[in-house]
N, C-alpha and C positions, 0 to 999 in steps of 0.2 A: 465179694469177688471184684477184682479190679479189671477194668477193660484193658485190652492190649494197647500199647502206646508206641508211637514213633517218636524218637528223640533225635533232634538235629543239634549237633555241637557246632554252632556257628563260628565260635572262636577258632576251633581247629580247622574249619573250612577256610576261613580267611587266611590263616597262616599257610595252609597248603597251596591255595591258588596264588598267593604272593610268591611262594617258592617256585612255582611253575613259571610264572611270568619272568622272574629274575633269571631263570635258566635259559630263556629264549633270546636270540638276537633281536635287535631293534626292528629289523625288517621282516620279522615274523609276527603276524597278528594272531592273537589268541581269542578265538570265539568259544563260547560255551554252547553246547548243543542242549537246548531246553528240554528235549524229549527225555533226557536222562533223569531229571528231577525238576519239575516246574513249580515246586513249592515257593510261595511268595518270599518267605524269609531267606531261602536259598538264593533266589534271584537278586534280592537286595544286597546280600552279603557279597556276591560275586561282582556286582555292577562297578564298584570303584576300581577293580583290578583288571577285568577282562576288557579286550578291545571291542567286543560286541557280542551279540547273541544270534544263534542260528535257530530259526523256527521251521516247523515242517507241517503246519496246519493253521487254519484260521483260528482255532481254539488257542493255540500257543501264541498266535499274533495278538489275540484279545487279552490273554493273560499278561503278556509283556506290557501292553498298553495300560492295563489296569494297575500293575505293580510299579512300572517305571514309565510314566506317561511322557517323560522328556527324552526317552531313549528309543529310537527307531531300530528295528532289527537290522543287523548287518547282512543277513542272508535269509532267503526263504527257499527251502529245499524240499525234496520228496517227490516221488512219482505220483501220477494220477491227479495233477492239479486241474481243478475245474476252472471255468471262466470266472466264477465267483471268487475262487482262491486267488487267481492272478490279479483280478481287479482290486481285491483287498490288499494285496502286496503293493500294488501301485499307489493306492490311496494312503497306505501307511508310510510311504517313502522308504521302502526296504532298499538297502544299499545295493545288493546283488540278488537277482533271482537265479537260482541254479536250474537250468533248463534241461529236461530229461529226454526230449525228442524233437525232431523237426516240426511235427505238427504243433507241439506245445509252443515252440518258438514263434510260429506263424500266428497262433492265436494271441499270444502275448503282444506281438507287434501290432496286431489289429486293435486290441484293447488300448494300447498306449496311444496310438494315433487318434482314436476316438476321444481319449482323455486329454489330447493336446500335449502329450509328453513323450519322452523316450525312456524305454526300460533298459537299465544297465544289467547285463547278464553275464554269468559264467556258464559255459557249455560243459555239461557233465559227460566225461568220456569214460568208456569201458575199455580199459587197456589190458592187453594180455601180459600183465606183470606177475611173475611168480611170487608167491608168498608162502613158502613151506613153513608149517608150524602154526599158521593162523587158525583161530577157532572158527572163523566164519569168513568165507570168500564170496565176494559179490561182483567180481570182475574177471575178465579173461575168457569168458564164454557167454553163451546165450543167457540174457538176464533182463529183467524188467528195469534195471537201474542203468541210466546213462545211455550213450549212443556209441555206435561203432566209430573207430578212429576216422574212417573215410568220411562219415557224415559230419563229424566235428570239423575236419579240415575244410569241407565245402562250405559249411555254414559260417565258419570264422572268416573266410575270405569273401563270402558273398551273403551277408545276413539279410533277412527281409526288412522292409521299412518298419520303423518304429522301435527298433532295438539297437543297442550299441553293445557289441561283444567286447567285454573287458578282459576276458581270460578264460581259464579252464578250471574245472573242478573234477576231482576224482576221489571217490571213497571206495577203495577196492577190497578191503579186508578188515577184520577186527581180530582182537587178541594178539596184536603184534608187540613183541618186545622191542626195545629201543634200537638195536642194530638192524632188525628187519624193517621196522617202521622207517628208519633212515634210508634203507635201500629202496623201499617203495617210493618214498618222497623224491629221491634222486632220479628215479626212472620217470616219474610223472613230470617233474620239472624239465628234465632233458627233452621229453617228448613235446611238452607244451611250448617250450621256447623254440626248439628246433623245427617243429612241424607247423605251428601256427603263429609263431612270433609273439606268444603271450608274455605280458609283463606282470600279470596277476595269476598266481597258481594256488588254488586251494587243494591241499593234499589230504583233507579229511581228518578223521579221528581214528578210532580203533586201537588205542593204546591198551596194552594188556593189563588185566587185573587178576590177581591170583587169590581166589577164594579159599584155597587150601592153606594159604599163608597170609593171614591178615596183616602181618608186619611188612610184607614185601611191597615195594613201590616200583613203578616204571622209572627208568633211569632218565629223568628229565634233563639233567646236566649233560649226559652223553648225547642225547637226542638234540639238544640245543647246539652243541658243538658241531654235530654232523650237519644240521641245517645251516649253520654259519659257514661251513666249508662249501656247501652247495652254492650259497649266495655270493661267496667271495669271487666266484668266476662269472657272476652275472650281475653287474652293478645296477642295472635298471629294473631288476625283477623283485617283486614282493611275494612272499609266501604266507599262506594263511593255514592255520590248523583249527580243528573244531572238536576237541575232546568233550565227552560228557561223563561217562561212567568213571573214568580215571580221575576226574576232578572231584566228584561229590560222593562217591561210594563210601569213602571212609568216614564221612561226617555223620552218617545216620545209623541208628540202631533200632531194632524192633524188640520190645519187651512184652513177654507173655507169661502169665501165671500157670503153673502146673495144676491141673484139676483132677488128674487121675494117673495112676501107674498100674500097669497090669502085665502079667506074664502070659504069653501065648505060645504053646509048643516050644517052650524053653527059651523064648526070646522076650526081652523087656521092651515094653512100649511106654513112652511118656506122652501123655495127652495134655495139650495146652489149650487155654481159652483163646483161640485164634486159629491161624492156619494159613494155607496158601491162598485163601481168598483175600488175605491182607498182604502176604509176602509171597508172591509167585516166583520170585527169582530162582530159588533152588530147583523148581520144576522146569522153568524155562531154560535154565543153563545146565540142568542135569548134574548138580553138585550138592554136597551137604553144606548147608549154611553154617558158618562157624558160630559157636555160641559158648558163653560161660554161664555158670550157675550162681545166682545170688541166693544163698541159702538163708531161708527165713521160716522154714517149716517148724511147727511145734513138735515137741516130743510125742512120740506115738503115732505121728502121721505115717500113712503108707509110703513106703520108699523102695527103690530098687536096691539090688545087692552090690552096686558099684561096678558091675560089668557093663558090657556094650548095651547101648540103648538106641532105639529108633524114636525120633520125636515126630509126633503127628498132631494134626489139628482136629477141628470139629466137623469137617465136611464128610458127607456120605460117599466117599470115594477112596479107594486104596492109594490113589495118587496124591493124597493130601499129606505128603511127607516133607517136613522142613529140614530134617538133618538126621545124621547117624553119627554116633560117637563111641569110641572104645575107651576113652579116658576122662569122661565127665565125672566119674565118681558117683556115689549114691545121689539119687535125685528123688525128692519127696514132694508129695502134694503140699502146695503152699509156697514152694520155691518159685523164683522168677528166673526164666531163661532170657539172657540178654544176647540177641542175635546181632552180631557185628556185620559190617559191610552192607548195610541196608539203606544206603543213601542214594542209590541209583537204580532205576528200573525195578522198583519195588512196589509200593502202593499204587503207583500210576499205571502199572501194567497188569494189576491183579484182577481176577474175575470177582469183583467185590459184591455183585448182586446174587451170586450163587448161594442159595439157602437164606438170603436176606438177613444174615447176622449183622449185629451192630458194627459200625465202622470203628477203627482204632481212634484213639485220641492222638493229638500232636502237641509236642512240647519242645521247648528249646532249653539246652543245657547239657550237662554231662550225663550219659546213660547211667553211670554208677550212682550219681547223686539222686537221679529220679527213682532208681530202684530202692535206694535207702528210704526215700520219702513215701513210698507206698505204704498205706495203712496195713496193719496185720489183718489176716483173715479173721472174720468173726465166727 
């Protein structure tokens, strides 16, 4: 039996991120949100192309320092920063701290003064911007994320000692297609420039990813043109974006061997040596993870009849469902399922210690080639 394995196609990742960078105007900075996938090989692959990295914890700060010791993070984000977090950001020379509350700003200023320095910050604003069709909305109402516009106005014009307000940050929604993402960006820039005179505006990430169609891509060219139009009217302004999932999701696959097939009350279940303790994405997002079948079962192995299947893992819970399919064809014990779009919010968000199963392996290359290289079952 072969352990499940994550495969990262770094060549495909490098090509994809270069195409994103090429689609963006010069005055748009491209940051990578490390939370999407902090694997060292992923960070090294992105480093030559992105303008910087956004981290949201001291753990991510340490990971970036270990993997890219000459690269300070461009941004430190996230709610609930402790004094230790803020001190670590200052010590690491983070380019911009995204401040979530007036109290956080005051604490950061005091720490900066004690360290004999000044903290450069972006104030995170919670704007009432409409985002119809977004999969996740984090702005426009009561929220732990960011500050009300009135608070940002007051702090931008009269910041406490020890901080220098460089601009505004807003991450208001996720699951945005390119036209809607451009509308949200335009609204954020208009408010930031008009209300507080910002010359730096971080409009966040949240670019859509369609798990139902692995071939679909966010329209980076259209989005880049829209950002260019926004900036054409504001010559002194720079915009920053910080995608994560839309950068890395396509470069990763999760491979798991079929260990059993069974029929229950007329429905076929395919059981793999793995599960949502390795790949929590389908449970977290409420979707069926797309997969293909690498057929390598021996003659006579138990198999489904080619009808609809539900793919489950090894956990003692009915929630351990990776996917459902009506067109997978016959699936047999010994086959390998190749789950696509596992390059973001996958292993790193999974409840890996539940039942204490062995972790997956990690390899670099083509998922198909790795599947071909797996030894036959004994």
